[in-house]
C-alpha positions, 0 to 999 in steps of 0.5 A: 500499499502506498501511502501520502500523506498532506499536512506535514505539520503537528498532525503528520508528524506524529503520524510518521513517529506512530507509524515509525513505532508501530513498524513491525505491526504494520509490515505485518499486515501489510508487507507491501507499506510505504511513504511514497510522499509527504507535504508541507504548504511549501512542497513536498518529498516523493520517493516510487520506492518510498521514503526512509521515514527516520530519514524524513522525521530526522531530518529536522523539519520537512523543508530540510530533507535532501529529497525535498521539492521546495514550490512543490504542491500537494497537488502534484505530490499526489499526481507523481505517487496515485497514493493508495490511500491519502491522508490528509491532514492540513489545518481546518479552514472552517471557511471554506474547507480549503486546502483540504477539501480540495485535496481530498476531491483529488484523491477520491477522485483520482480512487485513493482513499482518503483519511481526514482530521480536517473539520471544515471540507467535511463541514462544507461538503460533507455529502457530496465528498461522500457520493464522489467515495461511493462513485470511486469504490473508496473509503472515506474515512474522518 
Protein backbone atom coordinates (compact mmCIF):
# COMPACT_ATOMS: atom_id res chain seq x y z
CA UNK A 1 0.00 0.00 0.00
CA UNK A 2 1.37 3.38 -1.01
CA UNK A 3 0.48 6.17 1.42
CA UNK A 4 0.77 9.94 1.11
CA UNK A 5 0.54 12.36 4.02
CA UNK A 6 -0.78 15.77 2.98
CA UNK A 7 -0.12 18.21 5.80
CA UNK A 8 3.15 17.54 7.56
CA UNK A 9 2.68 19.69 10.63
CA UNK A 10 2.00 18.62 14.21
CA UNK A 11 -0.43 15.82 13.27
CA UNK A 12 1.58 14.63 10.28
CA UNK A 13 4.81 14.35 12.30
CA UNK A 14 3.03 12.54 15.10
CA UNK A 15 1.41 10.14 12.64
CA UNK A 16 4.79 9.36 11.09
CA UNK A 17 6.27 8.83 14.57
CA UNK A 18 3.48 6.34 15.32
CA UNK A 19 4.10 4.54 12.03
CA UNK A 20 7.78 4.16 12.94
CA UNK A 21 6.89 2.89 16.42
CA UNK A 22 4.41 0.36 15.00
CA UNK A 23 6.46 -0.56 11.91
CA UNK A 24 6.68 -4.28 12.68
CA UNK A 25 2.92 -4.60 13.16
CA UNK A 26 2.19 -2.58 10.00
CA UNK A 27 4.55 -4.68 7.89
CA UNK A 28 3.03 -7.88 9.31
CA UNK A 29 -0.38 -6.77 8.02
CA UNK A 30 0.90 -5.28 4.74
CA UNK A 31 4.47 -6.17 3.73
CA UNK A 32 4.20 -3.72 0.81
CA UNK A 33 3.29 -0.70 2.95
CA UNK A 34 5.39 2.34 2.15
CA UNK A 35 5.26 6.08 2.58
CA UNK A 36 5.36 7.33 -1.00
CA UNK A 37 5.14 11.04 -0.24
CA UNK A 38 4.70 13.79 2.30
CA UNK A 39 3.75 17.41 1.69
CA UNK A 40 3.38 20.65 3.57
CA UNK A 41 2.49 24.19 2.53
CA UNK A 42 5.95 24.84 1.04
CA UNK A 43 6.57 21.66 -0.98
CA UNK A 44 6.82 17.88 -0.86
CA UNK A 45 9.06 14.84 -0.68
CA UNK A 46 8.40 11.84 -2.90
CA UNK A 47 10.03 8.54 -3.74
CA UNK A 48 8.50 5.77 -5.88
CA UNK A 49 10.42 3.25 -3.74
CA UNK A 50 9.08 4.77 -0.51
CA UNK A 51 10.58 7.45 1.69
CA UNK A 52 12.92 6.44 4.52
CA UNK A 53 10.76 7.12 7.57
CA UNK A 54 13.65 7.91 9.92
CA UNK A 55 15.22 10.13 7.25
CA UNK A 56 12.09 12.26 7.05
CA UNK A 57 11.58 12.35 10.82
CA UNK A 58 15.20 13.07 11.66
CA UNK A 59 15.65 15.80 9.03
CA UNK A 60 14.67 18.60 11.42
CA UNK A 61 11.66 19.56 9.33
CA UNK A 62 10.41 18.42 5.95
CA UNK A 63 12.09 21.39 4.23
CA UNK A 64 15.48 20.05 5.37
CA UNK A 65 14.94 16.55 3.99
CA UNK A 66 17.31 15.95 1.07
CA UNK A 67 14.53 14.87 -1.31
CA UNK A 68 12.35 17.92 -0.65
CA UNK A 69 10.88 19.76 -3.67
CA UNK A 70 10.53 23.40 -2.62
CA UNK A 71 7.51 25.06 -4.20
CA UNK A 72 5.85 21.80 -5.21
CA UNK A 73 2.17 21.43 -4.36
CA UNK A 74 0.27 18.69 -2.62
CA UNK A 75 -1.75 18.10 -5.79
CA UNK A 76 1.49 17.57 -7.75
CA UNK A 77 2.58 15.05 -5.12
CA UNK A 78 -0.72 13.18 -5.37
CA UNK A 79 -0.46 13.04 -9.15
CA UNK A 80 3.14 11.78 -8.95
CA UNK A 81 2.61 9.02 -6.43
CA UNK A 82 -1.03 7.97 -7.06
CA UNK A 83 -1.30 6.64 -3.51
CA UNK A 84 -3.70 3.95 -2.37
CA UNK A 85 -4.35 6.00 0.77
CA UNK A 86 -4.16 9.74 1.38
CA UNK A 87 -4.03 11.01 4.95
CA UNK A 88 -5.19 14.64 4.72
CA UNK A 89 -4.03 16.65 7.74
CA UNK A 90 -3.85 20.27 6.60
CA UNK A 91 -5.07 22.94 9.02
CA UNK A 92 -8.84 23.23 9.29
CA UNK A 93 -10.36 26.18 7.44
CA UNK A 94 -13.97 26.38 8.52
CA UNK A 95 -14.67 29.34 6.17
CA UNK A 96 -14.26 27.48 2.86
CA UNK A 97 -12.77 24.08 3.71
CA UNK A 98 -9.63 24.76 1.65
CA UNK A 99 -7.06 23.53 0.86
CA UNK A 100 -8.22 20.24 2.37
CA UNK A 101 -11.43 20.16 0.33
CA UNK A 102 -9.50 20.24 -2.94
CA UNK A 103 -7.02 17.62 -1.70
CA UNK A 104 -9.82 15.26 -0.66
CA UNK A 105 -11.82 15.74 -3.87
CA UNK A 106 -8.72 15.16 -6.00
CA UNK A 107 -7.76 12.04 -4.04
CA UNK A 108 -11.22 10.49 -4.25
CA UNK A 109 -11.41 11.17 -8.00
CA UNK A 110 -8.02 9.44 -8.40
CA UNK A 111 -9.44 6.38 -6.65
CA UNK A 112 -7.49 6.85 -3.41
CA UNK A 113 -8.96 6.11 -0.01
CA UNK A 114 -8.90 9.17 2.26
CA UNK A 115 -8.55 9.56 6.01
CA UNK A 116 -8.77 13.09 7.38
CA UNK A 117 -8.75 14.91 10.69
CA UNK A 118 -9.77 18.07 8.85
CA UNK A 119 -13.25 19.25 9.81
CA UNK A 120 -13.49 22.14 7.33
CA UNK A 121 -13.98 20.10 4.14
CA UNK A 122 -16.50 17.86 5.86
CA UNK A 123 -18.49 20.82 7.19
CA UNK A 124 -18.67 22.31 3.69
CA UNK A 125 -19.12 19.32 1.45
CA UNK A 126 -19.71 16.10 3.40
CA UNK A 127 -22.50 14.77 1.18
CA UNK A 128 -20.65 15.57 -2.04
CA UNK A 129 -17.43 13.99 -0.75
CA UNK A 130 -19.29 10.91 0.45
CA UNK A 131 -21.00 10.56 -2.96
CA UNK A 132 -17.63 10.93 -4.72
CA UNK A 133 -16.11 8.21 -2.54
CA UNK A 134 -18.99 5.86 -3.30
CA UNK A 135 -18.79 6.65 -7.02
CA UNK A 136 -15.12 5.62 -7.11
CA UNK A 137 -15.43 2.68 -4.72
CA UNK A 138 -13.13 4.13 -2.05
CA UNK A 139 -13.48 4.99 1.61
CA UNK A 140 -13.68 8.44 3.14
CA UNK A 141 -12.87 8.15 6.83
CA UNK A 142 -12.64 10.89 9.42
